[in-house]
C-alpha positions as CSV (number, residue, x, y, z in Angstrom):
1,M,0.7,42.1,24.6
2,S,1.1,39.3,22.0
3,R,2.7,39.5,18.6
4,R,1.8,36.7,16.2
5,A,3.4,36.3,12.8
6,D,3.1,33.8,10.0
7,G,0.0,32.1,11.5
8,L,-2.3,32.3,14.4
9,H,-1.2,29.1,16.2
10,K,2.5,29.5,16.8
11,P,3.8,28.4,20.1
12,V,4.1,31.3,22.5
13,V,7.3,32.5,24.3
14,I,6.9,34.9,27.2
15,L,9.5,37.7,27.4
16,A,9.7,39.5,30.7
17,G,11.8,42.1,32.3
18,V,13.3,45.6,31.8
19,F,15.5,44.5,28.8
20,A,13.1,42.0,27.3
21,N,12.4,44.2,24.3
22,R,16.0,43.7,23.2
23,L,15.2,40.0,22.5
24,L,11.9,40.5,20.7
25,S,13.2,40.7,17.1
26,T,15.1,37.4,17.6
27,V,12.4,35.4,19.3
28,E,9.5,36.5,17.1
29,Q,11.1,35.0,14.0
30,R,10.1,31.6,15.3
31,F,7.5,32.1,18.0
32,A,4.5,34.3,18.9
33,V,5.6,36.6,21.7
34,R,3.8,37.6,24.9
35,L,5.7,40.6,26.3
36,V,4.9,41.2,29.9
37,G,5.9,43.7,32.6
38,D,9.2,45.2,33.3
39,E,11.3,44.9,36.5
40,F,8.4,43.8,38.9
41,I,6.0,41.4,37.2
42,D,2.8,39.9,38.6
43,F,2.9,36.5,37.1
44,D,-0.4,35.7,38.7
45,N,-1.9,37.8,35.9
46,V,0.1,36.4,33.1
47,D,-1.5,34.1,30.6
48,F,0.5,30.9,30.2
49,T,-1.8,29.4,27.6
50,N,0.3,27.6,24.9
51,V,3.5,28.8,26.6
52,S,6.4,26.3,26.9
53,L,9.3,28.9,27.3
54,A,9.6,32.1,29.4
55,I,12.7,34.3,29.0
56,V,13.5,36.8,31.8
57,F,15.9,39.7,31.2
58,G,16.1,42.3,33.9
59,C,13.6,41.1,36.5
60,G,14.1,42.5,40.0
61,H,12.3,40.0,42.2
62,R,12.0,36.3,43.0
63,I,9.5,34.4,40.8
64,A,7.4,32.0,42.8
65,E,8.0,28.3,42.2
66,R,4.3,27.8,41.2
67,H,5.0,30.0,38.1
68,L,8.3,28.3,37.4
69,N,6.4,25.0,37.1
70,K,4.2,26.4,34.3
71,A,7.0,26.6,31.7
72,T,10.7,26.4,31.3
73,F,12.1,29.7,32.6
74,I,15.4,31.0,31.3
75,N,17.2,34.0,32.8
76,L,19.8,36.3,31.4
77,H,22.0,37.4,34.3
78,G,24.8,40.0,34.5
79,S,27.5,38.0,36.2
80,L,29.5,34.8,35.8
81,L,27.4,32.6,38.1
82,P,27.8,31.4,40.7
83,L,29.6,34.7,41.3
84,G,27.3,37.6,41.7
85,R,24.0,35.9,42.5
86,G,21.1,38.2,43.3
87,P,20.3,41.8,42.3
88,H,22.8,44.4,41.0
89,P,25.7,42.2,40.1
90,H,27.1,45.0,37.9
91,I,27.8,46.9,41.2
92,W,28.9,44.1,43.5
93,N,31.3,42.4,41.0
94,W,33.3,45.7,41.1
95,I,33.1,46.0,44.9
96,N,34.1,42.3,45.4
97,G,36.9,42.4,42.8
98,E,35.3,39.7,40.8
99,P,35.5,39.1,37.0
100,H,32.6,40.4,34.9
101,G,30.4,38.5,32.6
102,V,27.0,37.2,31.7
103,T,25.2,34.0,32.2
104,I,22.1,32.4,30.6
105,H,20.7,29.8,32.9
106,K,17.5,27.9,33.7
107,M,15.7,29.4,36.6
108,S,15.0,27.5,39.8
109,A,13.2,28.2,43.1
110,E,16.6,29.4,44.6
111,I,17.7,32.8,43.1
112,D,20.4,32.4,40.4
113,R,21.2,28.8,41.4
114,G,19.6,27.1,38.4
115,P,21.8,25.1,36.0
116,V,24.0,27.2,33.7
117,I,23.5,26.9,29.9
118,V,26.2,29.3,28.6
119,Q,28.4,32.1,29.9
120,R,30.7,34.8,28.5
121,K,33.3,36.8,30.3
122,V,33.2,40.6,29.7
123,E,36.5,42.6,30.0
124,L,36.0,46.0,31.5
125,E,38.6,48.7,32.2
126,P,38.0,50.4,35.6
127,W,39.1,53.9,34.5
128,E,37.1,53.6,31.3
129,S,34.0,52.3,33.1
130,S,31.3,53.5,35.4
131,I,28.4,51.8,37.2
132,N,26.0,53.0,34.5
133,S,28.3,52.0,31.6
134,T,28.9,48.6,33.2
135,I,25.3,47.6,33.2
136,Y,24.8,48.5,29.5
137,A,28.0,46.7,28.6
138,L,26.7,43.6,30.3
139,V,23.2,44.0,28.7
140,D,24.8,44.3,25.3
141,S,26.9,41.2,25.9
142,A,24.0,39.2,27.2
143,T,21.8,40.2,24.2
144,E,24.6,39.1,21.8
145,L,25.1,35.8,23.6
146,F,21.3,35.2,23.5
147,R,21.2,35.8,19.8
148,E,24.1,33.4,19.2
149,T,22.5,30.7,21.4
150,W,18.8,31.3,20.5
151,D,18.4,28.3,18.1
152,D,19.7,25.9,20.7
153,L,17.5,27.5,23.4
154,A,14.4,27.3,21.1
155,D,15.1,23.7,20.2
156,G,16.1,22.7,23.7
157,S,19.3,21.3,22.3
158,F,21.7,22.4,25.1
159,T,23.4,20.8,28.1
160,F,23.4,22.1,31.6
161,K,26.4,22.8,33.8
162,N,25.8,22.7,37.5
163,P,28.3,24.9,39.4
164,D,29.3,23.9,42.9
165,P,26.4,25.3,45.1
166,R,28.9,26.0,47.9
167,S,31.0,28.4,45.7
168,G,30.3,31.9,44.4
169,S,29.0,35.0,46.0
170,S,25.5,36.6,46.5
171,H,23.9,39.9,47.5
172,R,20.6,41.2,48.6
173,F,18.6,44.3,47.8
174,K,19.4,45.4,51.4
175,D,23.1,45.5,50.6
176,T,22.6,47.9,47.7
177,Q,20.2,50.0,49.7
178,E,22.8,50.7,52.3
179,I,25.0,52.4,49.7
180,R,22.3,53.6,47.4
181,D,23.2,57.3,47.8
182,V,26.8,56.6,46.9
183,V,25.6,54.6,43.8
184,N,23.3,57.4,42.8
185,R,25.9,60.2,43.2
186,F,28.8,58.3,41.5
187,A,27.0,56.2,39.0
188,D,28.8,58.0,36.1
189,A,32.2,58.4,37.8
190,P,35.1,56.2,36.9
191,I,35.0,53.0,38.8
192,P,38.1,53.7,41.0
193,I,36.5,56.8,42.3
194,F,33.2,55.0,42.9
195,L,35.0,52.3,44.8
196,Q,36.9,54.8,46.9
197,E,33.5,56.3,48.0
198,V,32.1,52.9,48.7
199,K,35.1,52.0,50.8
200,A,34.7,55.2,52.8
201,R,31.1,54.4,53.4
202,M,31.8,50.9,54.5
203,A,34.5,52.1,56.8
204,V,31.9,54.1,58.9
205,S,29.4,51.3,58.6
206,P,31.3,48.2,59.8
207,S,28.0,46.3,60.2
208,H,27.6,46.3,56.4
209,Q,28.1,42.7,55.2
210,P,26.9,41.7,51.7
211,G,24.9,38.5,51.8
212,R,26.9,35.4,51.3
């Protein structure tokens, strides 16, 4: 779906992902928008005509390098990279005892290892937070950070920061799948209760080792 305003020949920005709609009103002030897919996107069927910038917010799979070469891809991620690389950082930051935050970064062929543009720490209180409330707190913070940074992103007037590739933490879909029933049952419980249940699960599953 494309939205064109104030002329038929505006440059096009692709918005992709579960939360991409949250960015629409900001982006379409300056660009035509091609809104595609949700969590799992078939970029082979996406029209990149006149596209120089693609913004991803809530995409649950790796994007092939052949697509990353078609435009500048920018990702909004729910952790302070390089901490929390990979899917479901809103879960694993709690489990790993890591600080919470959001990052806007340029995407590369390696998941969540592209250069960082801007980050923001998000303070969350464990007894006042749940897994479900955490993800929306991070989404809200990422949306706000994007709006504040949008002019620089649109103009390309930003500098990259390259974190130490040896640092940080990462996780795989498989890691979350091994505790998926706990996540589902305690998604609205206070975080200390959720962590207690996760600890109990891991105690009987010593082979569970989040990807590093």
